[in-house]
N, C-alpha and C positions, 0 to 999 in steps of 0.2 A: 342413495334411495329415501325417499319420504315413502312411499309406498310399494305396494308389491301389490298385483293383479293377475291371477293365475289364469291358465286360457279357459278350462274347466274344474266341475268340482262335484260330484255325488250331494246330495240335500237328504239328510236325515234329520229334521226334530226331537227333539227329546222324547215325546211322545210316543214316534214311531220306533224312536231305538228301542224302549220301553215293552212294547207292541211284539217289536219284534225277536223281544232275549223271551218273554211268554212263548211264543209258537216255537221256538229254537227247547225250552224247556219239555212245548207239546211233545214235539218230533224225537227228539230222544228218549221219551219213557212210553212212546208207542215202541216203539221198536221199529219203525217202518221208517225208514231212511229215502225213501228213493222210490216214484211215480208211486204219489198216498195222497192222502185227500188233500194236499196243498196243490199240488199237481194240480190234480182235476178241476181245482177250484179255478186256478190259478188259468187255466183252457178253458173253464165255460166263462169267466170274465170278461178274458182279452177278443174272446169272440162275439162278447155281442157288443163290447165297445168297438171294433170295426164294421158290425151290421153281415159277417157271417156263418152258415152251419158250425164249421169245425175248425178247434186251433191245438195243434199236438205242441206239448212243448216238450226242449231238444240243448243239448248242453251248450251249442251255441250257437251264431248267426251260422257261422261258418257251415256248422252240420245243418241247420235249417236247408240253406242253396243245395250241399247233397243230396242230400236227400230230400227234394223235389226236384234237384235235375234226374235222379233214378226211377222215382216215380211217374215221371212223363216219358222215361221211355228213351231216356240220353243213355247213348252206348257208341261201343268202336262204329267210327266212322261216322258219325250224328256230329253235325256243325248249331253250332248256338252262337246267335250273333249276341255281343254286348259290349256294351259305351269304352273305352280305353280311359275313358275320366271314372275311375272304379278304384277301391281298393283290391289289392291283390283276390282274395276269397271268392271275389263274383266269379271269373275267370279262370281261378285255381279248383274251386270245385267242380266245377264243369273235366275240368282232366280229370281229378279224380272219381267222377262219374264212370269215364272213359269217352268222352269224346271231346273235343276239338274248342276252343273258342275261337270266332272272326270275331274282330274289334270293329268299331263305328267310331265314327267320329261324334261330336256333341253341339248343341248350340251356342256360342261362347255366351251368349247374354240369358241361360238358363241350365246351362253346365249341364246340360240332359240330351239325351239321345232323341232324334226325331224323326218322323214317318219316311221322310226321303231318304232317311241312310239305311234305314230299316232295309224299307222296299229294295236301295239297289245292294243290298250284302244277299239274298234271298235266293239260293240256287237250290238245286236238289236235293244238295245232300243239309237243307234245314230242317233242324229238328222244332227248332224253339228261341226263342228271343228274350233277352232279362234288360227289364227298363229297372232304373237304379236311380230314387229319388236321394237327393244328394242336396242335404244341408239340412232335410226337413222339407225343402222345397216339392211337391208331387209333380212328377213329371206331365209339364201342361201338355203334349201330347199322346198319353198314353192313351186316351179312348181312342185315336185315330188306331195308334201302334195295334193294341186291340180289335181293332176291326179288319186288320193287315192280315193279323196270325190268322183270325177265322176265315177268311175270304180262301187265305194257303194255308191249312189243317196246320198249323203248326202253334202248340202250346205260347204262354207269356208268366213268365214270371218274374212276380217285382220284387226287387233289394229293396229294403226294406228295413234296412238297420238306422236308417235315421227320421222314421218319418213316423213314432209313433204320435198316432191323436191327428195327425195331421189332414187336410179335407182338399181334393179335388169337387166343385160342385154340389159339398155338403156329403159325397162320398168318401170314407177309409182310406186312406195306402195300405194297399194290402191282398183289395176286395176288387181290382179290376178285371187282372185273371185270373189266372189257374189255380194259384198259389201265388199266396206272397208272406215273402221272407224278413223278419225280424230280429235285432240282437237285443241283448241286455247287457252286453259290460260297460262295464263300471262309467266310461265318457257318456253315455247312451242318456236319454232323457229321461228316462226310469232305467235300473239294474235290478237283476236279481243277484248281484256279481260275478256270475256268469253264466251264459242261458239265450235261450233264442226261443221262437215259436212260432210255426208256418200256419198259417188262416191256407184253407179255402170251403169253398162249399161241394164238392166233389167228394161223398162217402166214402169210393174206393180207394183216392189216394191218399184221407188223413187213415183209415185204416195198415194201410201199406207203409205211412209216413211209422206209423204206431207200431211196427212190426219190426223194421228198418231199426228206429231208433233204442231195440232192447237184443238187441247182437240176430235177428232175424228169427224173433220168438212168435210162434201162434199167437204168446197168449202170457202176460205178466206170470201166470201158474204152471204154465206148459213147457214140459222140455222137449217140444218138437220143433225140430227148427225149419221154418218153411222160405226163409229168404235168404243172401250172403248181407244180414244186417253189423249191427258195427254198436258196439259203447258211447251210443246221445241220448242219451239219459242225463233227466235234467235232477238230481241232486234236491230232497222236500225243503231244507234248509233255503237252500236258492230261493224256490216256489215258496216260499212262507216270503224272503224279502219281496218277490217281484209282487208280491199278492199286496204290501201292506203299498208299495208304489205305485202300482195303480191307479187304488182308491185316490192316491194325493196327484194321480198323470194331470189331471183337469189345469191343478193349482201351478205345477210343476210348469206345465208350457205356459200358460199366458205370463207367469213373471218374469219366463225369457223374452215372451214377444209385449211386455213392458218395455223391458231394454233395449228391445230390440227397435220398437216406436221411437223409443231418444235416438239410438244410435240415426236411424231418417229422419227426425229432423235435425241431429244437430251439427249430420256430416255435411249436409246441404249448405252449411257455411261456410266450409270449406274445397280449396282448390286442392287439385290434382286427388281427389279422392272418392269416387261418389257409390254405392250400395246393390247390390247383387238388387234385382227389380222382383216382385213378389208379383204376379197377375193377379190382378182384383175376383175372381173366383178361386181362389185358395188360398183356405186355411193350413198358413207357414207352422210349424212347433217350433221351432229356428234351434233345429241344436245347431247349428253354426251359422255364426251373420259376418256373409260375405262380402267384402267389400272389392272394388279395384280400381287401383294407383295407374295412375296415367302413363300414356306413353312415353317413357326416359326417366321414370320414378326408380331406382332400382328396387326389388320389393326383399329383396338379403337386404339392405341396409336399410332401410326400414324397419322391417322384425329388428336388428341388431341395434338397431337406434331406442325404439319403443322398449326391449329388454334391456338396455342400460337406463332405464325411465322407471324400471320397474311394472311395467309391463308385459304377459309374457301371450305373445299374440299364439293365436291354436296349428297347427295343422291342418295345410294346405287341403282342399276338397277336388280335384288330386293333384301332387303335384309330386314328383312325376307321375304322369299319364301312363297305365302301365305299356303301349309300346314304346315308352323311352327306361322300362327297368331293362335293367342285366338279363334276366331269368326268362321274360317276353321277349328282348330281344335275339333271344339264343333259339326259342324253341319256337316264334311263328316270322322270323326274320326282319322284324320290323323296324324303322328306323326316323331320323328326325324327320321331319315333313311330310310326316307319311297322313297327320291327322290336325292338319292346322292348330281346327277349331278350342281343340280341346291346349294346345300347346299356347295358345294365344292370352286360354283363360287365367292357363296353368302360372304361365312369366308373371300374368298381374293381379292375380287374387291377391288377398291376406282376410284370416281369420280372427277376427276383432272378438272378447273375451265375455262370452257372454255363459250363464249358467242358469239356476231357481238358486236364490239367495243371494242374487247379488245386486249391492243394492245398487241405485243413483249415483251413487258420491263416488261408487267406484266408475260407475260409469260416464259420468263425465270425471272422473277425470284423466280415464281411459281418451275422452276424445282432447283434453287439454292439452294429453302428452301427442294423441298425432298431431295437433294443430302446432305445438310444437316442431318436431318432425318436420314435416312440408313445407315451412316456411326453410328452415334451410336445404331441402332439396328440393324444390320446384325454382 
């Protein structure tokens, strides 16, 4: 193996490491290790980035989803429409909040839920809809789905775990619905180590989210419990890391886009593979670089051969989709064939390595390996 290219890697230049070290020392000396000034600063800066009034920092993207669902009234008997092409947390948080996820298919060309899929699944029990911006691509139908939700009195939550700084028609992911939920997990475009964020223009929702994240307490300094909350706080150290990463977010995204544009150009010369098409009105952060193999090319064999050459492709987004996962088969009674769009996309999808700090030389090596493997397989 002459070279190894990882699927993802967090990016911390030396000057950022030094800045974080200084912040950690400041936090430790302050004695306030949670819900302090760094959390407040991160919330203010993230809300400004997204063009919304409120941002609430929490312990994870999963926590962000459950808090948002609970704030929006998910409870016993409530159904929430969720695309099957997503990570388990999107649906599991509905269950934890007391509701029932109702799975929907996706457009295999965008990997996202469609307006038509939402309309088909609305019943008298539907409380809301979740749109997932997969791989950093803002769901092309999000505005139309927001209108459907408004017409039917439903909430719209955006699972924007992949979509930091992604935009559609200049509007930031997470700002189209009642709440947007982000993850700062280590593989994400920006990270806080662990953590998440809820954004909203609804002041009452933001206030309830702050109560729920801190054990249901009326306020941080109060002992009055007014809601059934949980420990969903973001530690100050995580907030400090997130603040430093946020200050570099534009650069992190542009580095990813630089690699993605190179892949787009070079993959166009290869037989057997094509990139996910990003609409002209979408600014994609390329959390994932998604491509589709031609029919008849075994994705697992392709990935294994790439790995032998030193290229570790990232996990697909998503295979297997929720309706084929053992848990959801048991809980929801789903089976193969229920959602053909997600199944078609999943079988043919591959995610090439992309991360901030990745060199064009590494990208060229990935393309060269893909060329060799495809020549063997086509």
